[in-house]
C-alpha positions as CSV (number, residue, x, y, z in Angstrom):
1,M,-99.0,86.4,97.8
2,E,-102.3,88.0,98.2
3,V,-103.2,90.3,95.6
4,Y,-106.2,92.8,96.2
5,R,-108.7,93.7,93.7
6,T,-111.8,95.8,93.9
7,G,-115.4,94.7,93.9
8,K,-116.0,96.5,90.6
9,Q,-113.4,94.6,89.0
10,Y,-114.6,91.5,90.1
11,A,-118.2,92.3,89.0
12,D,-116.7,93.4,85.6
13,Q,-114.9,90.0,85.2
14,A,-118.0,88.3,86.2
15,K,-119.7,89.8,83.3
16,D,-117.5,88.3,80.7
17,P,-119.4,86.2,78.1
18,K,-116.8,83.5,78.4
19,Y,-118.4,82.3,81.5
20,D,-121.9,81.8,79.7
21,K,-120.2,78.4,78.2
22,L,-119.5,77.2,81.8
23,K,-122.2,74.3,82.5
24,Y,-123.1,73.5,86.2
25,S,-121.2,70.2,86.2
26,E,-117.9,72.3,85.3
27,A,-118.4,75.1,87.9
28,D,-121.3,75.2,90.6
29,C,-122.1,78.4,92.3
30,Q,-119.3,78.4,94.7
31,A,-116.6,77.4,92.0
32,F,-117.9,80.2,89.6
33,C,-117.3,82.8,92.1
34,E,-113.6,81.1,92.7
35,I,-113.0,81.0,89.0
36,V,-113.9,84.8,88.8
37,L,-111.7,85.6,91.6
38,R,-108.8,83.6,90.0
39,D,-109.3,85.0,86.8
40,I,-108.6,88.8,88.3
41,G,-105.7,87.4,90.1
42,V,-107.0,87.2,93.6
43,R,-105.0,84.4,95.6
44,D,-104.9,83.5,99.3
45,S,-102.0,84.4,101.4
46,A,-100.1,81.2,100.1
47,G,-100.5,82.5,96.7
48,K,-103.0,79.7,95.6
49,P,-106.7,80.2,94.3
50,Y,-109.4,80.2,97.0
51,N,-111.1,76.9,97.4
52,W,-113.8,76.9,99.8
53,K,-116.0,74.1,100.6
54,G,-119.5,75.9,99.5
55,S,-121.5,78.8,99.8
56,N,-121.9,78.1,103.7
57,D,-118.0,78.2,104.2
58,I,-118.0,81.5,102.0
59,A,-120.6,83.2,104.3
60,R,-118.9,82.1,107.5
61,H,-115.1,82.6,106.6
62,A,-114.5,85.0,103.6
63,C,-117.2,87.9,104.4
64,R,-116.0,90.9,106.2
65,W,-119.7,92.1,106.4
66,I,-123.0,90.1,105.9
67,G,-126.6,90.8,106.2
68,T,-130.0,91.4,104.3
69,K,-130.3,93.5,101.2
70,E,-132.1,96.1,103.2
71,D,-129.4,96.3,105.8
72,C,-126.7,96.7,103.1
73,I,-128.5,99.5,101.6
74,S,-129.5,101.3,104.9
75,K,-125.6,100.8,106.1
76,F,-123.7,101.5,102.6
77,G,-126.2,103.4,100.5
78,M,-126.1,100.5,97.9
79,I,-125.4,96.9,97.2
80,P,-121.8,97.2,96.0
81,P,-120.9,95.6,92.7
82,G,-118.7,92.6,93.3
83,S,-120.5,91.8,96.5
84,W,-121.7,88.3,97.0
85,A,-125.5,87.7,96.8
86,F,-126.7,84.6,99.1
87,I,-130.1,82.6,99.3
88,W,-130.2,82.0,103.1
89,E,-132.6,79.7,104.8
90,N,-133.1,79.7,108.3
91,K,-133.3,76.0,108.6
92,T,-131.5,74.3,111.5
93,G,-131.0,71.1,109.8
94,K,-129.3,71.7,106.5
95,E,-126.4,73.5,107.9
96,K,-125.8,70.9,110.5
97,D,-125.9,68.1,107.8
98,R,-122.8,70.1,106.2
99,G,-120.9,70.5,109.7
100,Y,-121.9,73.8,110.7
101,T,-123.5,73.9,114.3
102,D,-123.3,77.6,115.0
103,G,-127.0,78.4,114.2
104,L,-126.3,80.8,111.5
105,G,-128.7,79.1,109.0
106,N,-128.1,77.4,105.6
107,Y,-126.4,79.8,103.0
108,S,-127.5,77.5,100.1
109,H,-126.6,79.4,97.0
110,I,-124.1,82.3,96.0
111,G,-123.6,84.7,93.0
112,I,-121.8,87.6,92.1
113,Y,-123.8,90.9,92.2
114,V,-122.8,93.0,89.0
115,G,-125.0,96.0,89.3
116,D,-128.4,97.0,87.8
117,N,-130.4,94.5,90.0
118,I,-128.1,91.5,88.2
119,V,-126.5,88.5,89.9
120,R,-124.2,86.3,87.8
121,D,-124.5,82.9,89.1
122,S,-124.3,79.1,88.2
123,T,-127.2,77.0,88.7
124,R,-129.2,74.2,87.1
125,Y,-133.1,73.8,86.9
126,K,-135.5,72.1,84.9
127,G,-138.9,73.1,83.5
128,S,-142.1,71.4,83.8
129,D,-141.1,69.4,80.9
130,G,-138.1,67.9,82.5
131,K,-135.9,70.0,80.3
132,Y,-133.2,72.0,81.4
133,I,-134.2,76.0,81.3
134,R,-130.8,76.8,82.7
135,D,-127.5,74.6,83.1
136,G,-124.6,76.8,84.1
137,V,-123.7,80.5,84.4
138,G,-126.2,83.2,83.9
139,N,-128.2,86.1,85.1
140,R,-130.7,86.3,87.7
141,N,-132.6,89.2,89.5
142,I,-131.1,90.2,92.9
143,S,-134.8,89.6,94.1
144,A,-134.1,86.1,94.2
145,F,-131.4,86.5,96.8
146,N,-131.9,87.6,100.3
147,R,-128.2,88.1,101.8
148,I,-125.3,90.1,100.8
149,G,-121.8,89.5,101.8
150,L,-118.7,91.8,101.4
151,A,-115.7,89.6,100.5
152,K,-112.7,90.3,102.8
153,M,-110.3,90.1,100.0
154,L,-111.9,92.8,97.8
155,D,-111.7,96.3,97.9
156,Y,-115.1,98.1,98.3
157,S,-113.8,101.8,98.8
158,I,-116.7,103.0,96.7
159,I,-118.6,102.5,99.9
160,P,-118.2,105.6,102.2
161,E,-118.4,103.4,105.4
162,Y,-115.3,101.5,104.2
163,N,-113.3,104.2,102.6
164,N,-110.9,104.6,105.5
165,H,-110.6,101.0,105.9
166,D,-110.3,100.1,102.3
167,N,-107.7,103.0,101.6
168,C,-105.6,101.3,104.1
169,V,-106.2,97.8,102.7
170,T,-105.5,99.2,99.2
171,L,-102.1,100.8,100.3
172,I,-101.1,97.5,102.1
173,A,-102.1,95.5,99.1
174,E,-99.9,97.8,97.1
175,I,-96.9,97.6,99.4
176,R,-97.3,93.7,99.6
177,N,-97.4,93.7,95.7
178,K,-94.3,95.7,95.5
179,L,-92.6,93.7,98.3
180,D,-93.4,90.5,96.5
181,E,-91.9,92.1,93.0
182,L,-88.7,92.9,94.8
183,E,-88.4,89.6,96.2
184,R,-88.7,87.8,93.0
185,M,-86.0,90.1,91.6
186,I,-83.7,88.9,94.2
């Protein structure tokens, strides 16, 4: 049973301070994105929470559109809340190490764009003193990311380009949800 939500709902959920307690060892960047989807009720077609193999897998299989920030703004007039922000490297070795031979580069990190130039992500890095500056979920400026992806399972109907498509997706989702409810009642 697929449940559809909006990109804005996803972004709003990602802002919840409860995630600030998650350490990187509990939820890496991909897992954080999956947890937030799960928490707003988004599931795959089998009714299970999404479980990708990393940010490369998400970029290649879960995005309906992916491009640069500039392309996103040019095409849609904005970076929509709830879109995925990626750090992409045009390195032809790292993605091959992960089993990708398509030449699309390495999507090494992912976060959730929540608006106001802020991306919520999970990461870990140390300062020059060797102590962790950050270990887990927090905020980062969008300038640290160079690709934007629109998730297939989220409704971005606030974007004029997707209004017709997303209205259909939303209507189909509502019908599916009602059919699932009826099925459970029988």
